[in-house]
N, C-alpha and C positions, 0 to 999 in steps of 0.2 A: 472324484469331480473338482476339480477348483471352484470353488466360488467365483461368482460375475468379478469381473474387472469392476465393473462401475459399482457396484456394491461397496465394496471395498472401497474404491476411488469416495464414494459419496464417506464412510467411514472417518475416512484421513480426512476427507476436508472440515466435517462436523465434530471431528470428535480428536485430534488429534491432542490442540492445546488441554484435553482434560486428562486423556489416557497419559502426556505423558507428564502434565504435572503429580498426577496421583505416584507414578512412577517415582520420580526426582523426588519427593516428598520422602519416598522408602528407599530410594539410594545416598539420597545426597549429594548425585555426581551427576554432572548435566551429562556428560560426556557418555558414561554408562548408560545412564536412562536414555538418551536417546539411538542410543546404536540399540539396546532392548525394546525401545519398542519397534526400530524401525525390523528389525529381525521375528520378532513378534507377527508384524505384518505381513512379511514374508508367509511364515508357518499357518499364516490364516487362511491364505492362499488354496493354498493344497485340505482345511477343512471343509464339510458337505452339513449343510442342517443345523447351523449357529442359531441359536435363537433371540443374542445380542452377542453381537461381534466386538463392539469397546467391551464389553465386561469382559469377555476370553480374552482378548489382544490385553488387557491393562495387568489382569490375572497373570496368563503366561508371560509378559515384558518381566514381571515380576519374578516367578520363577528362573525366566535368564538370566538376571542380572544375579540371583543367586547362584545360580549353577557356573557362572562367570568366576563370581567372587571365592566359590569353592575350589575353585581350582588354584586358586592364589594360597599360596604360603602359610597367607596370615589371615585365613579364612576365618578361625576361628574367630580371632583379636577383630578380624573386621564387623565380624555381626554380632558381636558383642557390644561392639560401636552403636551400629546402627539400631540395636533393639532399645541400646539406652537412653539415645539421643531421640529415638520415636518418641520415648515415654515421657521425657525430658517436654519432647513439644504439644503431647495430649495433654500433661500437665499445667504447662504455662499456658495453651489455651484454655482451658476450664479455668482457670486461677481467672483469667480478664474474660471470662464474659460478661459482659454487658460496659464494658469499655474497652471491645475491641473498635480499634482505628477501621477496619476490612467489615464492620455489621452492615454499614450502608452498600457494601458490591459482594457479599460475603458469597449470595448466592451467581456472584461471575467468578467461577476457577478460573479462566481467560484472562482476567483484569489483575488478579495476583500474580498470576504465574511472570504477567507483565513490571511489574514494580520491582518486581524477587530480581527479574533480567537487566533491569535501571540500578545495576550496583556500581556504587561513584569508583569503585578499585578497579571499574573498565575503564576505557576509554569510550569516545563517545559513538565512535560508529561502532565499536566492537558490541556496545551494549543495544545498539539497533539491530546489527546485521546478526548477533543472538539470539536477540527477542525473533525478528522474523523466520529466521529456519526452526528457532526451537522450539517455542512456542509458538509462531502462527505456522510453523510449515510452508512458508516461502518456500520453493527447489533456491537454490543455491545461484542458476544462472538468473532468475528470475530479483533475484538482489543486488545481485551486480548491475545489470540495468538499471535500477532504479537508482546506486549511487553512481553511474554514470562511469564504470569502470569494468576490465574484464573481466569475465569467469574466475580463468586463473587466479585474478588479484584478488577476488572476494574471497574465493577459497582458503586462498595463504592468508586471510584476513582472519578469519572464522580461525582458522589451526590453530594460529597464538592467541587467540581471545580464549578459547578453551584449553591449552597449555596454561594460559597463563591461570584460571578457573583452576585449575587442579594443582598446581605448582605453589599456587599462593594461599590456600585453604579459604579460595571466598566461600562463603554458603549462601549459597541462595534461598535464602530464609524469608518469613516475611514481613517487610518492615515497620519500625511504629510510625507513630505519626509524624513525627518530626521528616523520617527519611520518606515516606510516602509526601511531602509536602513539594521535598528537593527534588522530588523522581518525575513529577506528575509532566513538565513540559517534557520531556524524553518519553515518557510513555504517551505524550499527545504526537512527537513525532514518530514514535510507531506505530501507531493506527493507521496515521496520514499514510506512511508509505505501504501499508499494508492494503484501506481502500483505492491508491493508485495501483497496487499490483492487480487487482483485480478489476481498476476499469476499464482498463485496455488493456485485455491478453496479447501475452507475446507470441504466442503462435494458436492455430487451431483457425473453425467454421466461427467461433463466436468473438464477437466482440468485447464481451467482458463476460468478467465469471459473477455470479448473480450470487452465488455461496461466500465468496470471498468478499466483495461488495458488503453485502447482508449483516456478518460478522464485524466487518470497522462500524459497519454504523451503531452496530447497537452496543459495542464496547462506548463507541464516542458517549453514548447516552447514557450508559451508568459511571464513564468519568464525573459530567454534568453533575448524575446523582451522590456521587463520592465528594463534587468539589465545585456545588453549585455558584459559590461567589469567585472563582475563575473564570475569569473572561477570557482568558485564549480556547479554553475547554467551550463554551461557547462559542466561541470563532469555531473551532473544530466541527462543533455537531451539527452548527449553521452551515456550513462549505459541505459537511458531506450531504445534509438534506435539499441542498440546494442541486446539486450534483446528482446525486441521486434522481430527485424531480425529473430531471430531463430525458431518464435511460431509457424510458419508452418513447420509440421511437429514431432512435438514437443509430439505428440501421431499417433498412427500406422490406422487402417480403422478401427479396433475393437475399438477403443478408449483406447487402454492400450499407456500407457508411456511410453516409445522411450527415453533410455538414449541419453548421448553426443555423448558418445560413436557409438553408431548403429544412430544417423542419419542422413539422407541425405540428403547432404550441399546444394543439389544441392536448395532445395525446400527454400531455406533462402532466406531472401530478400537485395538482390545485391544498394538496392538503399539507404536504411537505416543503412546496413553495410558501405556504404562510407562516407552517411552524421555524422556516429556516429566517427568514424574514424579520420575525421575532427573535429568535435568538441573535441572528446579527447586529439588530439594532442593540442589542444590549453592550453584545463585544465588539461592537465599533470603540466605544468609550476608550476602551487600552490600547486600539491601533496595533495591535496584535497582526504580526504574518497572517493566521489563519481569519482573523475579521477582517483583513483588507483583502484575503483570497476573498471571503464570503462577501462582502459588499462586492464583489466584481463580477460573483456570479450571481448577485440579489439584482445587480442595475438589467443582465441580460435575461432574465427571468420573469422580469419586471413585465422587460418591454413587448410590449403587442404584436409588433413585427422585426424580423430584421431591421427593413429602412427607419424605424424608430428609434435604433439603441443610441443611446448615453455615450458615443464615444470622448469627450471630451470628460465628465465624471468619470470615464472606466479607464482612462488614460491619466488619470490626476490620482486614483487609490492603485493604478502602477509603477507612476512613479515613490508613491510614497512606499510601497512593498519592497522596491528594486533598492530602495536607500536604507532601510530596513535588513532586504535578505536577498542579497546582489544571485541566487542562486543564476547559472545558466536556463536553465526551464520559465525564473520566471523573468528576465531581461528577452529570453525569445516571443513569451506571450506580448510581452510588451510593443517591442517591433508590430509584431501581428497585431496589434489592438492601433499604436498610435498610428501605420497604413493608413486606416479609415477614416481616420480626423479629416476631416472636410478640405482643411487646409494641405494636407500628406499629400507627398506621391510617391506610387510605388521604390522607385528609384531611391529615393533616400533610403526607405527604409530597405532596397539588398545592401546600401555601401552599412548601414547597421548591420547587418548579419555579417558579414565581415570581422568582424571585432568578436565576433562569439566562435568560428574558428576553431580560436584556440583551446577552446574549452571544450568539444566535441573527443569526448576522448571514450566516450559508451557506444556503442552502436547502436542502441535505441534515441541515444541523442543524435546522432552525425543523423540517423534518417527524418528525423524530423525537421530538424535544418533543413536538409535539401528537399523537406516534401514542402516547407514555407518559401522558399527560394524559387521551387518549381510554381507555385502560387504566385509570386508575386511579379514572376518572370512574363507568365501568361496574361496576367491584367496589367503589364506594363507595355502588351503586345509586339514580347520579344519569343515567339512561337519554338521558333528551332533551339533556345536556352534554353526555354520551359522543356521543352523531353527528354534533351540531357541530365538535367535535375529532375524528372520525375523518375527517371532510367535511375542515378546516382537514389533515387527513395525508397526507389521498389528493391536496391539491392539488400539479399540477406532479411529483408520485410518474408515474415512464416506467419502474418494472421489474415485469414484469407477476406476477413471483412477491409480489410484496409488496403491491402494487395488489387482486389478488383476495383476499391476508389481510382487507385489511381492511378490504374492500368485505363479506366474508361478515363479518365481527364487526358492521360497521353494521347487515348485514341484522339478525342477531339481536338486535340489542340493541330494535332497532324492535318484532320480533316479541315480544319478552318483556316487555320494558321494564324495569321495576326488580328482577323473577325473574332476567336476568339476570348477576347478581351471580355475582364467580365467581376464580379467581386468575389470571393469565397474561401473559406478558412477549412482544414481537414479538420 
């Protein structure tokens, strides 16, 4: 009888990085390691009564890799190389006890793998994509959404990156202290994308993937322990703490998305908010991307009510953020924030949205853009156009929680017409 898919899914989510890391250290070949782990998961689905699935899958994946190499003509040479390199790595690690740059984070295999994946010989996007796919186990489709490109485009990028690793002989090895410092920014970007992937699930009935967001928060803490003076590391930790603090209450009892305007702020995690604000206060001295985002999130978290929100300060921080990181997502959020300024009119924000249409290359971002347009049209008393925009936002939306929210908004606008004027955000 096959094992429960839920149990294997849990093992995949929780243990994939550690399993892959162990197999990668054994084979030294990322593509082979990934393929072997996937094959081991398939074989595990047919097993019964495994006491430790992660251990069984790790061992099986190594056996699979050896079998594959055995079929190659150069098996003897490859096996000898593996044995020699493994011995060299163990000897080198033993010699450096006490001076190991990973001594602070030695307990976090996932973080070590992320630093390995951020090899300078790989293009920036390739590093992020490889790390998210191979180290964090994020599906290719979700990575494509995060990078605002089509799944086929991202699949091609991943294939090229793996071929680059294979053909150039890049070794995914533990970096030294200098390399570790140089790769920190890339690792921060990966952890941020990992949290983003879990914060709003692409499909299903849950608004978020708690295992993924908790994993990202844990990694952010590990990075701060490793690099306590790195302000952007603290900025990322602050951002994730302040965002995660509002996780409770993002949906109602029926599972439908609840906007920030309608959120029950008594459900928010006060301890996370306090810790996040402390970290943000330190990080904002560096004026980095994550610190600025944390500052924005902190202002929302501190506000006792939606009506008391300090939109002037929030827009000021968004202006600084877009100046240093002019991503489509940052620009879209600034449009929303500016629409709530006392002097602003929704019609002006609608005009700003037109400038973002050219950047709407990914389906998820396109849906977000249409959802924002629908809300601005609703607030500016254009019900017919708002209904059409809600329909566009629903096109291809696979998250049940978000679908339910958008469908309710569309029904309200249809029923109330121009009386449905109000303020909200998705």
